[in-house]
PyMOL Python script that loads the backbone (N, CA, C, O; Angstrom):
from pymol import cmd

cmd.read_pdbstr("""\
ATOM      1  N   MET A   1      19.763 -62.131 -60.413  1.00  0.00           N
ATOM      2  CA  MET A   1      19.463 -62.834 -59.303  1.00  0.00           C
ATOM      3  C   MET A   1      21.100 -62.923 -59.122  1.00  0.00           C
ATOM      4  O   MET A   1      21.442 -62.961 -57.940  1.00  0.00           O
ATOM      5  N   LYS A   2      21.877 -62.953 -59.821  1.00  0.00           N
ATOM      6  CA  LYS A   2      23.724 -63.824 -60.184  1.00  0.00           C
ATOM      7  C   LYS A   2      23.898 -62.980 -59.678  1.00  0.00           C
ATOM      8  O   LYS A   2      24.382 -62.944 -58.547  1.00  0.00           O
ATOM      9  N   THR A   3      23.471 -61.755 -60.524  1.00  0.00           N
ATOM     10  CA  THR A   3      24.893 -61.101 -61.000  1.00  0.00           C
ATOM     11  C   THR A   3      24.625 -59.712 -59.540  1.00  0.00           C
ATOM     12  O   THR A   3      25.403 -58.995 -58.912  1.00  0.00           O
ATOM     13  N   PHE A   4      23.384 -59.874 -59.536  1.00  0.00           N
ATOM     14  CA  PHE A   4      23.448 -59.333 -57.564  1.00  0.00           C
ATOM     15  C   PHE A   4      24.141 -59.324 -56.685  1.00  0.00           C
ATOM     16  O   PHE A   4      24.415 -58.482 -55.830  1.00  0.00           O
ATOM     17  N   GLY A   5      24.693 -61.066 -57.044  1.00  0.00           N
ATOM     18  CA  GLY A   5      25.651 -61.955 -55.756  1.00  0.00           C
ATOM     19  C   GLY A   5      26.440 -61.314 -55.691  1.00  0.00           C
ATOM     20  O   GLY A   5      26.856 -60.650 -54.741  1.00  0.00           O
ATOM     21  N   ILE A   6      26.956 -61.460 -57.241  1.00  0.00           N
ATOM     22  CA  ILE A   6      28.573 -61.197 -57.788  1.00  0.00           C
ATOM     23  C   ILE A   6      28.508 -59.359 -57.038  1.00  0.00           C
ATOM     24  O   ILE A   6      29.337 -59.147 -56.153  1.00  0.00           O
ATOM     25  N   VAL A   7      27.783 -58.459 -57.332  1.00  0.00           N
ATOM     26  CA  VAL A   7      28.334 -56.994 -57.380  1.00  0.00           C
ATOM     27  C   VAL A   7      28.553 -57.194 -55.836  1.00  0.00           C
ATOM     28  O   VAL A   7      29.602 -57.011 -55.218  1.00  0.00           O
ATOM     29  N   PHE A   8      27.052 -57.706 -55.229  1.00  0.00           N
ATOM     30  CA  PHE A   8      27.452 -57.428 -53.807  1.00  0.00           C
ATOM     31  C   PHE A   8      28.272 -57.709 -53.274  1.00  0.00           C
ATOM     32  O   PHE A   8      28.676 -56.882 -52.457  1.00  0.00           O
ATOM     33  N   ILE A   9      28.959 -58.910 -53.384  1.00  0.00           N
ATOM     34  CA  ILE A   9      30.289 -59.311 -52.643  1.00  0.00           C
ATOM     35  C   ILE A   9      31.235 -58.249 -52.995  1.00  0.00           C
ATOM     36  O   ILE A   9      31.623 -57.377 -52.218  1.00  0.00           O
ATOM     37  N   PHE A  10      31.703 -58.432 -54.665  1.00  0.00           N
ATOM     38  CA  PHE A  10      33.080 -57.155 -54.846  1.00  0.00           C
ATOM     39  C   PHE A  10      32.475 -56.208 -54.085  1.00  0.00           C
ATOM     40  O   PHE A  10      33.133 -55.673 -53.193  1.00  0.00           O
ATOM     41  N   VAL A  11      31.145 -55.847 -54.304  1.00  0.00           N
ATOM     42  CA  VAL A  11      31.149 -54.596 -53.012  1.00  0.00           C
ATOM     43  C   VAL A  11      31.341 -54.282 -51.877  1.00  0.00           C
ATOM     44  O   VAL A  11      31.598 -53.121 -51.559  1.00  0.00           O
ATOM     45  N   ILE A  12      31.248 -55.334 -50.975  1.00  0.00           N
ATOM     46  CA  ILE A  12      31.510 -55.649 -49.744  1.00  0.00           C
ATOM     47  C   ILE A  12      33.683 -55.823 -49.689  1.00  0.00           C
ATOM     48  O   ILE A  12      34.463 -55.291 -48.899  1.00  0.00           O
ATOM     49  N   LEU A  13      33.957 -56.716 -50.810  1.00  0.00           N
ATOM     50  CA  LEU A  13      35.193 -56.948 -50.827  1.00  0.00           C
ATOM     51  C   LEU A  13      36.161 -55.162 -50.499  1.00  0.00           C
ATOM     52  O   LEU A  13      37.016 -54.867 -49.665  1.00  0.00           O
ATOM     53  N   ILE A  14      35.512 -54.373 -51.561  1.00  0.00           N
ATOM     54  CA  ILE A  14      36.407 -53.165 -51.230  1.00  0.00           C
ATOM     55  C   ILE A  14      36.268 -52.618 -50.184  1.00  0.00           C
ATOM     56  O   ILE A  14      37.247 -52.258 -49.531  1.00  0.00           O
ATOM     57  N   LEU A  15      35.003 -52.426 -49.771  1.00  0.00           N
ATOM     58  CA  LEU A  15      35.034 -51.646 -48.665  1.00  0.00           C
ATOM     59  C   LEU A  15      36.077 -52.356 -47.183  1.00  0.00           C
ATOM     60  O   LEU A  15      36.472 -51.740 -46.193  1.00  0.00           O
ATOM     61  N   GLU A  16      36.266 -53.741 -47.520  1.00  0.00           N
ATOM     62  CA  GLU A  16      36.977 -54.473 -46.525  1.00  0.00           C
ATOM     63  C   GLU A  16      38.543 -53.842 -47.013  1.00  0.00           C
ATOM     64  O   GLU A  16      39.444 -53.414 -46.291  1.00  0.00           O
ATOM     65  N   ILE A  17      38.509 -53.914 -47.923  1.00  0.00           N
ATOM     66  CA  ILE A  17      40.225 -53.282 -48.184  1.00  0.00           C
ATOM     67  C   ILE A  17      40.393 -52.001 -48.289  1.00  0.00           C
ATOM     68  O   ILE A  17      41.540 -51.639 -48.026  1.00  0.00           O
ATOM     69  N   ARG A  18      39.376 -50.865 -48.692  1.00  0.00           N
ATOM     70  CA  ARG A  18      39.358 -49.163 -47.866  1.00  0.00           C
ATOM     71  C   ARG A  18      39.982 -49.447 -46.042  1.00  0.00           C
ATOM     72  O   ARG A  18      40.993 -49.001 -45.501  1.00  0.00           O
ATOM     73  N   GLY A  19      38.845 -50.393 -45.467  1.00  0.00           N
ATOM     74  CA  GLY A  19      38.893 -50.678 -43.758  1.00  0.00           C
ATOM     75  C   GLY A  19      38.474 -49.021 -43.245  1.00  0.00           C
ATOM     76  O   GLY A  19      38.071 -48.055 -43.893  1.00  0.00           O
ATOM     77  N   LYS A  20      38.749 -49.191 -41.917  1.00  0.00           N
ATOM     78  CA  LYS A  20      38.484 -47.726 -41.261  1.00  0.00           C
ATOM     79  C   LYS A  20      39.320 -46.806 -41.269  1.00  0.00           C
ATOM     80  O   LYS A  20      38.774 -45.753 -40.938  1.00  0.00           O
ATOM     81  N   CYS A  21      40.175 -46.711 -41.445  1.00  0.00           N
ATOM     82  CA  CYS A  21      41.237 -45.837 -41.524  1.00  0.00           C
ATOM     83  C   CYS A  21      40.718 -44.658 -42.550  1.00  0.00           C
ATOM     84  O   CYS A  21      40.669 -43.444 -42.357  1.00  0.00           O
ATOM     85  N   ASN A  22      40.341 -45.443 -43.729  1.00  0.00           N
ATOM     86  CA  ASN A  22      39.774 -44.550 -45.236  1.00  0.00           C
ATOM     87  C   ASN A  22      39.079 -44.086 -45.080  1.00  0.00           C
ATOM     88  O   ASN A  22      38.711 -43.737 -46.202  1.00  0.00           O
ATOM     89  N   LEU A  23      38.208 -43.567 -44.158  1.00  0.00           N
ATOM     90  CA  LEU A  23      37.042 -42.909 -44.714  1.00  0.00           C
ATOM     91  C   LEU A  23      36.704 -41.806 -45.726  1.00  0.00           C
ATOM     92  O   LEU A  23      37.280 -40.724 -45.613  1.00  0.00           O
ATOM     93  N   THR A  24      35.946 -41.974 -46.559  1.00  0.00           N
ATOM     94  CA  THR A  24      35.837 -40.540 -47.147  1.00  0.00           C
ATOM     95  C   THR A  24      36.435 -39.315 -46.835  1.00  0.00           C
ATOM     96  O   THR A  24      35.948 -38.626 -45.938  1.00  0.00           O
ATOM     97  N   ILE A  25      37.575 -38.895 -47.546  1.00  0.00           N
ATOM     98  CA  ILE A  25      37.009 -37.095 -46.886  1.00  0.00           C
ATOM     99  C   ILE A  25      36.026 -36.134 -47.519  1.00  0.00           C
ATOM    100  O   ILE A  25      36.044 -35.906 -48.728  1.00  0.00           O
ATOM    101  N   PRO A  26      35.412 -35.734 -46.921  1.00  0.00           N
ATOM    102  CA  PRO A  26      34.504 -34.555 -47.990  1.00  0.00           C
ATOM    103  C   PRO A  26      35.408 -33.018 -48.305  1.00  0.00           C
ATOM    104  O   PRO A  26      36.380 -32.478 -47.776  1.00  0.00           O
ATOM    105  N   GLN A  27      34.595 -32.720 -49.335  1.00  0.00           N
ATOM    106  CA  GLN A  27      35.601 -31.677 -49.925  1.00  0.00           C
ATOM    107  C   GLN A  27      35.675 -29.971 -50.007  1.00  0.00           C
ATOM    108  O   GLN A  27      35.792 -29.045 -50.809  1.00  0.00           O
ATOM    109  N   TYR A  28      35.488 -30.328 -48.301  1.00  0.00           N
ATOM    110  CA  TYR A  28      35.567 -28.884 -47.847  1.00  0.00           C
ATOM    111  C   TYR A  28      36.592 -28.751 -46.661  1.00  0.00           C
ATOM    112  O   TYR A  28      37.044 -29.613 -45.908  1.00  0.00           O
ATOM    113  N   LEU A  29      36.801 -27.479 -46.731  1.00  0.00           N
ATOM    114  CA  LEU A  29      38.439 -27.420 -45.811  1.00  0.00           C
ATOM    115  C   LEU A  29      37.774 -26.586 -44.226  1.00  0.00           C
ATOM    116  O   LEU A  29      37.366 -25.448 -43.995  1.00  0.00           O
ATOM    117  N   HIS A  30      37.925 -27.717 -43.465  1.00  0.00           N
ATOM    118  CA  HIS A  30      37.670 -26.945 -42.011  1.00  0.00           C
ATOM    119  C   HIS A  30      39.061 -27.342 -41.780  1.00  0.00           C
ATOM    120  O   HIS A  30      39.260 -28.551 -41.903  1.00  0.00           O
ATOM    121  N   PRO A  31      40.311 -26.447 -41.404  1.00  0.00           N
ATOM    122  CA  PRO A  31      41.667 -27.236 -40.988  1.00  0.00           C
ATOM    123  C   PRO A  31      41.081 -27.896 -39.260  1.00  0.00           C
ATOM    124  O   PRO A  31      40.046 -27.604 -38.661  1.00  0.00           O
ATOM    125  N   TYR A  32      42.159 -28.810 -38.860  1.00  0.00           N
ATOM    126  CA  TYR A  32      42.253 -29.382 -37.182  1.00  0.00           C
ATOM    127  C   TYR A  32      43.897 -29.456 -37.267  1.00  0.00           C
ATOM    128  O   TYR A  32      44.453 -29.508 -38.364  1.00  0.00           O
ATOM    129  N   CYS A  33      44.583 -29.456 -36.115  1.00  0.00           N
ATOM    130  CA  CYS A  33      46.148 -29.986 -36.654  1.00  0.00           C
ATOM    131  C   CYS A  33      46.320 -30.868 -35.103  1.00  0.00           C
ATOM    132  O   CYS A  33      45.970 -30.517 -33.976  1.00  0.00           O
ATOM    133  N   GLY A  34      46.841 -31.837 -35.458  1.00  0.00           N
ATOM    134  CA  GLY A  34      47.074 -32.706 -35.062  1.00  0.00           C
ATOM    135  C   GLY A  34      48.522 -33.207 -34.256  1.00  0.00           C
ATOM    136  O   GLY A  34      49.261 -33.964 -34.887  1.00  0.00           O
ATOM    137  N   ILE A  35      48.851 -32.866 -33.127  1.00  0.00           N
ATOM    138  CA  ILE A  35      50.047 -32.320 -32.268  1.00  0.00           C
ATOM    139  C   ILE A  35      50.993 -33.837 -31.840  1.00  0.00           C
ATOM    140  O   ILE A  35      50.182 -34.704 -31.515  1.00  0.00           O
ATOM    141  N   THR A  36      51.896 -34.159 -31.790  1.00  0.00           N
ATOM    142  CA  THR A  36      52.383 -35.317 -31.203  1.00  0.00           C
ATOM    143  C   THR A  36      54.085 -34.452 -30.232  1.00  0.00           C
ATOM    144  O   THR A  36      54.487 -33.312 -30.468  1.00  0.00           O
ATOM    145  N   ARG A  37      54.347 -34.854 -29.817  1.00  0.00           N
ATOM    146  CA  ARG A  37      55.752 -34.820 -29.577  1.00  0.00           C
ATOM    147  C   ARG A  37      56.977 -34.348 -30.268  1.00  0.00           C
ATOM    148  O   ARG A  37      57.902 -33.674 -29.816  1.00  0.00           O
ATOM    149  N   GLY A  38      56.802 -34.822 -31.416  1.00  0.00           N
ATOM    150  CA  GLY A  38      57.950 -34.369 -32.552  1.00  0.00           C
ATOM    151  C   GLY A  38      57.493 -33.631 -33.688  1.00  0.00           C
ATOM    152  O   GLY A  38      58.218 -33.019 -34.472  1.00  0.00           O
ATOM    153  N   CYS A  39      56.588 -33.700 -33.719  1.00  0.00           N
ATOM    154  CA  CYS A  39      55.791 -32.730 -34.988  1.00  0.00           C
ATOM    155  C   CYS A  39      54.514 -32.846 -34.833  1.00  0.00           C
ATOM    156  O   CYS A  39      53.861 -33.479 -34.004  1.00  0.00           O
ATOM    157  N   VAL A  40      54.076 -31.897 -36.077  1.00  0.00           N
ATOM    158  CA  VAL A  40      52.340 -31.434 -36.235  1.00  0.00           C
ATOM    159  C   VAL A  40      51.809 -32.173 -37.477  1.00  0.00           C
ATOM    160  O   VAL A  40      52.643 -32.605 -38.272  1.00  0.00           O
ATOM    161  N   PHE A  41      50.685 -32.331 -37.681  1.00  0.00           N
ATOM    162  CA  PHE A  41      49.876 -32.106 -38.688  1.00  0.00           C
ATOM    163  C   PHE A  41      48.889 -31.697 -39.016  1.00  0.00           C
ATOM    164  O   PHE A  41      47.842 -31.682 -38.369  1.00  0.00           O
ATOM    165  N   ASP A  42      49.051 -31.374 -39.887  1.00  0.00           N
ATOM    166  CA  ASP A  42      47.984 -30.408 -40.414  1.00  0.00           C
ATOM    167  C   ASP A  42      46.630 -30.709 -41.187  1.00  0.00           C
ATOM    168  O   ASP A  42      46.585 -29.994 -42.188  1.00  0.00           O
ATOM    169  N   GLY A  43      45.806 -31.308 -41.099  1.00  0.00           N
ATOM    170  CA  GLY A  43      44.452 -31.776 -41.596  1.00  0.00           C
ATOM    171  C   GLY A  43      43.471 -31.049 -42.408  1.00  0.00           C
ATOM    172  O   GLY A  43      43.133 -29.943 -41.986  1.00  0.00           O
ATOM    173  N   GLY A  44      42.857 -31.559 -43.706  1.00  0.00           N
ATOM    174  CA  GLY A  44      41.816 -30.514 -43.899  1.00  0.00           C
ATOM    175  C   GLY A  44      40.985 -30.256 -43.514  1.00  0.00           C
ATOM    176  O   GLY A  44      40.426 -29.190 -43.770  1.00  0.00           O
ATOM    177  N   ASN A  45      40.404 -31.431 -42.464  1.00  0.00           N
ATOM    178  CA  ASN A  45      39.155 -31.168 -41.963  1.00  0.00           C
ATOM    179  C   ASN A  45      38.972 -32.360 -40.848  1.00  0.00           C
ATOM    180  O   ASN A  45      39.797 -33.273 -40.817  1.00  0.00           O
ATOM    181  N   GLU A  46      37.643 -32.317 -39.748  1.00  0.00           N
ATOM    182  CA  GLU A  46      37.521 -33.588 -39.494  1.00  0.00           C
ATOM    183  C   GLU A  46      37.806 -35.160 -39.606  1.00  0.00           C
ATOM    184  O   GLU A  46      37.960 -35.955 -38.679  1.00  0.00           O
ATOM    185  N   VAL A  47      37.834 -35.387 -40.908  1.00  0.00           N
ATOM    186  CA  VAL A  47      37.852 -36.683 -41.827  1.00  0.00           C
ATOM    187  C   VAL A  47      39.192 -36.881 -41.807  1.00  0.00           C
ATOM    188  O   VAL A  47      39.759 -37.817 -41.242  1.00  0.00           O
ATOM    189  N   ASP A  48      39.671 -36.060 -42.385  1.00  0.00           N
ATOM    190  CA  ASP A  48      41.174 -36.176 -42.803  1.00  0.00           C
ATOM    191  C   ASP A  48      41.949 -36.410 -41.639  1.00  0.00           C
ATOM    192  O   ASP A  48      43.000 -37.021 -41.829  1.00  0.00           O
ATOM    193  N   ILE A  49      41.568 -35.929 -39.995  1.00  0.00           N
ATOM    194  CA  ILE A  49      42.481 -36.285 -39.024  1.00  0.00           C
ATOM    195  C   ILE A  49      42.062 -37.336 -38.140  1.00  0.00           C
ATOM    196  O   ILE A  49      42.916 -37.770 -37.367  1.00  0.00           O
ATOM    197  N   ALA A  50      41.032 -37.774 -38.112  1.00  0.00           N
ATOM    198  CA  ALA A  50      41.083 -39.116 -38.400  1.00  0.00           C
ATOM    199  C   ALA A  50      41.416 -40.202 -38.620  1.00  0.00           C
ATOM    200  O   ALA A  50      41.671 -41.201 -37.947  1.00  0.00           O
ATOM    201  N   ASN A  51      41.398 -39.904 -39.789  1.00  0.00           N
ATOM    202  CA  ASN A  51      42.323 -40.696 -40.648  1.00  0.00           C
ATOM    203  C   ASN A  51      43.138 -41.163 -40.316  1.00  0.00           C
ATOM    204  O   ASN A  51      43.388 -42.300 -39.917  1.00  0.00           O
ATOM    205  N   GLU A  52      43.983 -39.761 -40.536  1.00  0.00           N
ATOM    206  CA  GLU A  52      45.288 -40.064 -40.212  1.00  0.00           C
ATOM    207  C   GLU A  52      45.836 -40.642 -38.849  1.00  0.00           C
ATOM    208  O   GLU A  52      46.838 -41.313 -38.602  1.00  0.00           O
ATOM    209  N   SER A  53      44.580 -40.025 -37.859  1.00  0.00           N
ATOM    210  CA  SER A  53      44.679 -40.931 -36.116  1.00  0.00           C
ATOM    211  C   SER A  53      44.706 -42.223 -36.039  1.00  0.00           C
ATOM    212  O   SER A  53      45.433 -42.954 -35.367  1.00  0.00           O
ATOM    213  N   CYS A  54      43.810 -42.480 -36.820  1.00  0.00           N
ATOM    214  CA  CYS A  54      43.740 -43.970 -37.161  1.00  0.00           C
ATOM    215  C   CYS A  54      44.799 -44.943 -37.831  1.00  0.00           C
ATOM    216  O   CYS A  54      45.033 -46.133 -37.623  1.00  0.00           O
ATOM    217  N   ARG A  55      45.311 -44.104 -38.632  1.00  0.00           N
ATOM    218  CA  ARG A  55      46.525 -44.896 -39.194  1.00  0.00           C
ATOM    219  C   ARG A  55      47.772 -44.965 -38.577  1.00  0.00           C
ATOM    220  O   ARG A  55      48.615 -45.813 -38.870  1.00  0.00           O
ATOM    221  N   ARG A  56      47.981 -43.715 -37.356  1.00  0.00           N
ATOM    222  CA  ARG A  56      49.397 -43.819 -36.955  1.00  0.00           C
ATOM    223  C   ARG A  56      48.891 -44.864 -35.550  1.00  0.00           C
ATOM    224  O   ARG A  56      49.750 -45.494 -34.933  1.00  0.00           O
ATOM    225  N   LYS A  57      47.732 -44.922 -35.249  1.00  0.00           N
ATOM    226  CA  LYS A  57      47.558 -45.888 -34.207  1.00  0.00           C
ATOM    227  C   LYS A  57      48.011 -46.821 -34.683  1.00  0.00           C
ATOM    228  O   LYS A  57      49.112 -47.224 -34.306  1.00  0.00           O
ATOM    229  N   GLN A  58      47.253 -47.502 -35.729  1.00  0.00           N
ATOM    230  CA  GLN A  58      47.642 -48.726 -36.263  1.00  0.00           C
ATOM    231  C   GLN A  58      48.851 -49.289 -36.821  1.00  0.00           C
ATOM    232  O   GLN A  58      49.032 -50.495 -36.987  1.00  0.00           O
ATOM    233  N   GLN A  59      49.778 -48.254 -37.140  1.00  0.00           N
ATOM    234  CA  GLN A  59      51.423 -48.352 -37.168  1.00  0.00           C
ATOM    235  C   GLN A  59      51.946 -48.671 -36.510  1.00  0.00           C
ATOM    236  O   GLN A  59      52.965 -49.340 -36.682  1.00  0.00           O
ATOM    237  N   GLY A  60      51.313 -48.212 -35.095  1.00  0.00           N
ATOM    238  CA  GLY A  60      52.623 -47.697 -33.796  1.00  0.00           C
ATOM    239  C   GLY A  60      53.537 -46.613 -33.770  1.00  0.00           C
ATOM    240  O   GLY A  60      54.733 -46.451 -33.529  1.00  0.00           O
ATOM    241  N   LYS A  61      52.403 -45.819 -34.154  1.00  0.00           N
ATOM    242  CA  LYS A  61      53.492 -43.959 -34.752  1.00  0.00           C
ATOM    243  C   LYS A  61      52.900 -43.385 -33.173  1.00  0.00           C
ATOM    244  O   LYS A  61      51.797 -43.622 -32.682  1.00  0.00           O
ATOM    245  N   PRO A  62      53.996 -42.586 -32.602  1.00  0.00           N
ATOM    246  CA  PRO A  62      53.358 -41.635 -31.885  1.00  0.00           C
ATOM    247  C   PRO A  62      52.013 -41.382 -32.340  1.00  0.00           C
ATOM    248  O   PRO A  62      51.629 -41.158 -33.487  1.00  0.00           O
ATOM    249  N   LEU A  63      51.162 -41.473 -30.947  1.00  0.00           N
ATOM    250  CA  LEU A  63      49.464 -40.727 -30.962  1.00  0.00           C
ATOM    251  C   LEU A  63      49.025 -39.151 -31.313  1.00  0.00           C
ATOM    252  O   LEU A  63      49.502 -38.541 -32.270  1.00  0.00           O
ATOM    253  N   PHE A  64      48.612 -38.914 -30.926  1.00  0.00           N
ATOM    254  CA  PHE A  64      48.418 -36.843 -31.394  1.00  0.00           C
ATOM    255  C   PHE A  64      47.713 -36.833 -29.510  1.00  0.00           C
ATOM    256  O   PHE A  64      46.746 -37.395 -28.997  1.00  0.00           O
ATOM    257  N   LEU A  65      48.676 -35.994 -29.019  1.00  0.00           N
ATOM    258  CA  LEU A  65      48.455 -35.523 -27.723  1.00  0.00           C
ATOM    259  C   LEU A  65      47.502 -34.585 -27.984  1.00  0.00           C
ATOM    260  O   LEU A  65      47.243 -34.167 -26.856  1.00  0.00           O
ATOM    261  N   GLU A  66      46.817 -33.991 -28.747  1.00  0.00           N
ATOM    262  CA  GLU A  66      46.225 -33.462 -28.931  1.00  0.00           C
ATOM    263  C   GLU A  66      45.740 -33.110 -30.735  1.00  0.00           C
ATOM    264  O   GLU A  66      46.299 -33.316 -31.812  1.00  0.00           O
ATOM    265  N   ILE A  67      44.442 -32.500 -30.329  1.00  0.00           N
ATOM    266  CA  ILE A  67      43.902 -32.044 -31.512  1.00  0.00           C
ATOM    267  C   ILE A  67      43.150 -30.911 -31.566  1.00  0.00           C
ATOM    268  O   ILE A  67      42.137 -30.760 -30.883  1.00  0.00           O
ATOM    269  N   ARG A  68      43.715 -29.836 -32.583  1.00  0.00           N
ATOM    270  CA  ARG A  68      43.145 -28.366 -31.860  1.00  0.00           C
ATOM    271  C   ARG A  68      42.260 -27.861 -33.525  1.00  0.00           C
ATOM    272  O   ARG A  68      42.778 -28.416 -34.494  1.00  0.00           O
ATOM    273  N   ASN A  69      41.121 -26.969 -33.854  1.00  0.00           N
ATOM    274  CA  ASN A  69      40.776 -26.578 -34.691  1.00  0.00           C
ATOM    275  C   ASN A  69      41.686 -25.857 -35.322  1.00  0.00           C
ATOM    276  O   ASN A  69      42.706 -26.067 -34.666  1.00  0.00           O
ATOM    277  N   GLY A  70      41.925 -25.214 -36.093  1.00  0.00           N
ATOM    278  CA  GLY A  70      42.677 -24.196 -37.124  1.00  0.00           C
ATOM    279  C   GLY A  70      43.971 -25.275 -37.653  1.00  0.00           C
ATOM    280  O   GLY A  70      44.031 -26.502 -37.731  1.00  0.00           O
ATOM    281  N   TYR A  71      44.842 -24.294 -37.932  1.00  0.00           N
ATOM    282  CA  TYR A  71      46.214 -25.337 -38.693  1.00  0.00           C
ATOM    283  C   TYR A  71      46.963 -25.033 -37.464  1.00  0.00           C
ATOM    284  O   TYR A  71      46.670 -24.429 -36.432  1.00  0.00           O
ATOM    285  N   CYS A  72      48.189 -25.731 -37.956  1.00  0.00           N
ATOM    286  CA  CYS A  72      49.061 -26.023 -36.536  1.00  0.00           C
ATOM    287  C   CYS A  72      49.916 -24.330 -37.388  1.00  0.00           C
ATOM    288  O   CYS A  72      49.959 -23.705 -38.448  1.00  0.00           O
ATOM    289  N   GLU A  73      50.628 -24.318 -35.467  1.00  0.00           N
ATOM    290  CA  GLU A  73      51.658 -23.196 -35.496  1.00  0.00           C
ATOM    291  C   GLU A  73      52.945 -23.921 -35.896  1.00  0.00           C
ATOM    292  O   GLU A  73      53.094 -25.092 -35.547  1.00  0.00           O
ATOM    293  N   SER A  74      54.149 -23.107 -36.812  1.00  0.00           N
ATOM    294  CA  SER A  74      54.810 -23.264 -37.465  1.00  0.00           C
ATOM    295  C   SER A  74      56.244 -23.972 -36.675  1.00  0.00           C
ATOM    296  O   SER A  74      56.975 -24.828 -37.173  1.00  0.00           O
ATOM    297  N   ASN A  75      56.398 -23.284 -35.203  1.00  0.00           N
ATOM    298  CA  ASN A  75      57.417 -24.008 -34.516  1.00  0.00           C
ATOM    299  C   ASN A  75      57.664 -25.476 -34.380  1.00  0.00           C
ATOM    300  O   ASN A  75      58.749 -25.735 -33.859  1.00  0.00           O
ATOM    301  N   LYS A  76      57.012 -26.382 -34.681  1.00  0.00           N
ATOM    302  CA  LYS A  76      57.316 -27.944 -34.608  1.00  0.00           C
ATOM    303  C   LYS A  76      57.543 -28.419 -36.204  1.00  0.00           C
ATOM    304  O   LYS A  76      56.657 -28.095 -36.995  1.00  0.00           O
ATOM    305  N   PRO A  77      58.734 -29.200 -36.719  1.00  0.00           N
ATOM    306  CA  PRO A  77      58.388 -29.764 -38.145  1.00  0.00           C
ATOM    307  C   PRO A  77      57.033 -30.642 -38.527  1.00  0.00           C
ATOM    308  O   PRO A  77      56.593 -31.451 -37.709  1.00  0.00           O
ATOM    309  N   GLN A  78      56.544 -30.488 -39.514  1.00  0.00           N
ATOM    310  CA  GLN A  78      55.271 -31.119 -40.265  1.00  0.00           C
ATOM    311  C   GLN A  78      55.470 -32.968 -39.899  1.00  0.00           C
ATOM    312  O   GLN A  78      56.568 -33.441 -40.191  1.00  0.00           O
ATOM    313  N   CYS A  79      54.564 -33.781 -39.373  1.00  0.00           N
ATOM    314  CA  CYS A  79      54.944 -34.851 -39.721  1.00  0.00           C
ATOM    315  C   CYS A  79      54.081 -35.237 -41.355  1.00  0.00           C
ATOM    316  O   CYS A  79      53.255 -34.621 -42.029  1.00  0.00           O
ATOM    317  N   GLU A  80      54.630 -36.271 -41.472  1.00  0.00           N
ATOM    318  CA  GLU A  80      54.514 -36.185 -41.965  1.00  0.00           C
ATOM    319  C   GLU A  80      53.114 -38.005 -42.668  1.00  0.00           C
ATOM    320  O   GLU A  80      52.888 -38.977 -41.949  1.00  0.00           O
ATOM    321  N   ARG A  81      52.499 -37.803 -44.210  1.00  0.00           N
ATOM    322  CA  ARG A  81      51.785 -38.534 -43.936  1.00  0.00           C
ATOM    323  C   ARG A  81      51.894 -39.828 -43.936  1.00  0.00           C
ATOM    324  O   ARG A  81      52.662 -40.487 -44.637  1.00  0.00           O
ATOM    325  N   THR A  82      50.795 -40.396 -42.805  1.00  0.00           N
ATOM    326  CA  THR A  82      50.875 -42.070 -43.174  1.00  0.00           C
ATOM    327  C   THR A  82      50.118 -42.825 -43.820  1.00  0.00           C
ATOM    328  O   THR A  82      48.891 -42.886 -43.742  1.00  0.00           O
ATOM    329  N   PRO A  83      51.182 -43.733 -44.820  1.00  0.00           N
ATOM    330  CA  PRO A  83      50.792 -44.754 -45.852  1.00  0.00           C
ATOM    331  C   PRO A  83      49.145 -45.047 -45.598  1.00  0.00           C
ATOM    332  O   PRO A  83      48.774 -44.331 -44.669  1.00  0.00           O
ATOM    333  N   LEU A  84      48.374 -45.623 -45.968  1.00  0.00           N
ATOM    334  CA  LEU A  84      47.467 -47.012 -45.724  1.00  0.00           C
ATOM    335  C   LEU A  84      48.267 -47.840 -45.787  1.00  0.00           C
ATOM    336  O   LEU A  84      49.321 -47.857 -46.423  1.00  0.00           O
ATOM    337  N   SER A  85      47.669 -48.837 -44.904  1.00  0.00           N
ATOM    338  CA  SER A  85      48.240 -50.185 -45.037  1.00  0.00           C
ATOM    339  C   SER A  85      46.991 -51.106 -45.049  1.00  0.00           C
ATOM    340  O   SER A  85      45.911 -50.844 -44.519  1.00  0.00           O
ATOM    341  N   ILE A  86      47.311 -52.214 -45.732  1.00  0.00           N
ATOM    342  CA  ILE A  86      46.250 -53.076 -46.923  1.00  0.00           C
ATOM    343  C   ILE A  86      47.343 -54.328 -45.843  1.00  0.00           C
ATOM    344  O   ILE A  86      48.525 -54.656 -45.945  1.00  0.00           O
ATOM    345  N   SER A  87      45.840 -54.886 -44.509  1.00  0.00           N
ATOM    346  CA  SER A  87      46.213 -56.021 -44.156  1.00  0.00           C
ATOM    347  C   SER A  87      45.205 -57.034 -44.196  1.00  0.00           C
ATOM    348  O   SER A  87      45.477 -58.189 -43.865  1.00  0.00           O
TER     349      SER A  87
END
""", "prot")
cmd.dss("prot")
cmd.show_as("cartoon", "prot")
cmd.util.cbc("prot")
cmd.orient("prot")
């Protein structure tokens, strides 16, 4: 029983560190395009774009003005992927 308690606490700590902006991305490709004023972001699927959107909001970066199905058009530069912040 003591081992179960330790494992349970360990799992809770791992989930807390990962946070809501680091959902596990499924292994399928269904591209989405996130559009800001200065750049575009090609996400591999809806979870990837949701993670990026969440991180941008969390770190005070410009939010996506629009999210579309498919790859982004190449007339704007690509946004850099926002790193995960652990706080």
